[in-house]
Structures are given as structure tokens and as C-alpha cells.
N, C-alpha and C positions, 0 to 999 in steps of 0.2 A: 366516709374518706373519699371513696370514687367521688361523690359529688361534688368536693370540693377542687379535686386533683381538677374534673373536667372544668371548675368555675374557675379556676386558674391556668388554664391552658394545657392540665398533663395528659387529656386524657385518654381512653380507655384503658386498664391495666393489660401493661402485658405479662406476657407467661415467658421468663427470661429462659428459664431453664428446657422449653420447649424449644426457642429457638437454638439454643447450642446442640440439642438432639438432631435440628433439621439442619447440623454444619456450620453455623451463624460463625464467625471472624471476633472476639473480646481484644477491642484495643485498649490499651491502657497508656492516656495521655498525660502522664505526672512524666516527673524528671527519673535519667537514671537513675538517681540515689534514692528516687522515694520508691522506685519499684523493686530495687536491691532491697530496698527494708518490708519487704511484705504486695503481695500479688496473687492475683489469681492464676491458678495454673493450667500451660496453654493458652496464657494471654501473649497476646503482642505488646512491647514495650514501643512506643510512636510518639515519642514528647511532642506535646503538641506544636512547638516552634519547627520541630520535623517535619511534620506531619503531611505538608504540602512536596516535600521532596520520596516522603515513605510508600504516601496512598498507593503507588503504582504498583505496588508488593500487594495490594488485598484484592480480591476475587470480587469482582462487581453481582456477579449474579447468588453470591450468598448473603444474609443477610451480616449487617453490623452492629457491637453493641460496643458503646463507647462506653470507657470510667475511667474516674481520676479519686480526686482524694474527699473532694464533696460535691463535684458535680456541675457545680461552674465549668471548670475546664469540656471536660466531656459534652459539656452542650455545646460551647464552641466548636467544639469538631464533629458535632454532629453534626452543625448548621455549615460547615464549612463542607463535609464530606457529601451534603444534602446536593448542595451548591456545587459541587465536581463533578456530577455524573452516577455518585453513588444509588441508588433509589432505597433500596430498604436501612434503612439507621438508626437504630436505636439510642435513647440516653442512659444509662444502666447508672449513674448517677457515680455515689463514693464505690468505692474497691471492694469496702468489708460486705458494706452490705449488699452490693451485686452479690458478693459472694455467699451470703446466708441465702438468697434467693433463691442461687442455683442447687445449695444443698443446706438444705432445710435441718 
């Protein structure tokens, strides 16, 4: 499976649980309504269309894990954050999948 992740640009496997232990911020970029329907405890709801206004609240010295419903919006959020001075940003993909990785 890692071979395919690397083949398609996924890079090496990320230990999301370890990142959270080190203080990573989980940023859920779904709409407020989607977020109310279920989310990772402790995550921040910064909808993708409001991310530029809300990003100043994030700590640049802590890792950031983005998530959404499927991984598409969180990928866009990762790209935007990386282009705007956030150095350690990871796309966690869909929130429910990420939750399972954090609490197996």
C-alpha cells in the first residue's frame, strides 16, 4: 500500500496520533452544518471558504492536520496553509477516517 501512496504522491505514512500527542491542531474545513453532524473532539471548525480569515488564530509553531468529508477540501486547505507560512501541515483526509487513525 505504501508503494501506491508514494507512486501517487502520497509520500511516507504519517503517524497522526503521534502528531496529536505533540500538540498538532486538527482543522476541520467542512461547513458548520457538516461539522455539527459529527467531528473529532477538540478539532477546530474553520470552513474552507473562511480559512483565510481564521488562519491567524492557528499556531505556526505547532503541526496542523486538516480534514473534511473526503480529503478534497482538506487538500486545498493544506496547500493554502503551506503557501501562507505554515510549515508543518498534513492532509488527514476524511474526518471519520482520521478519527479511526487517532483512536484505533
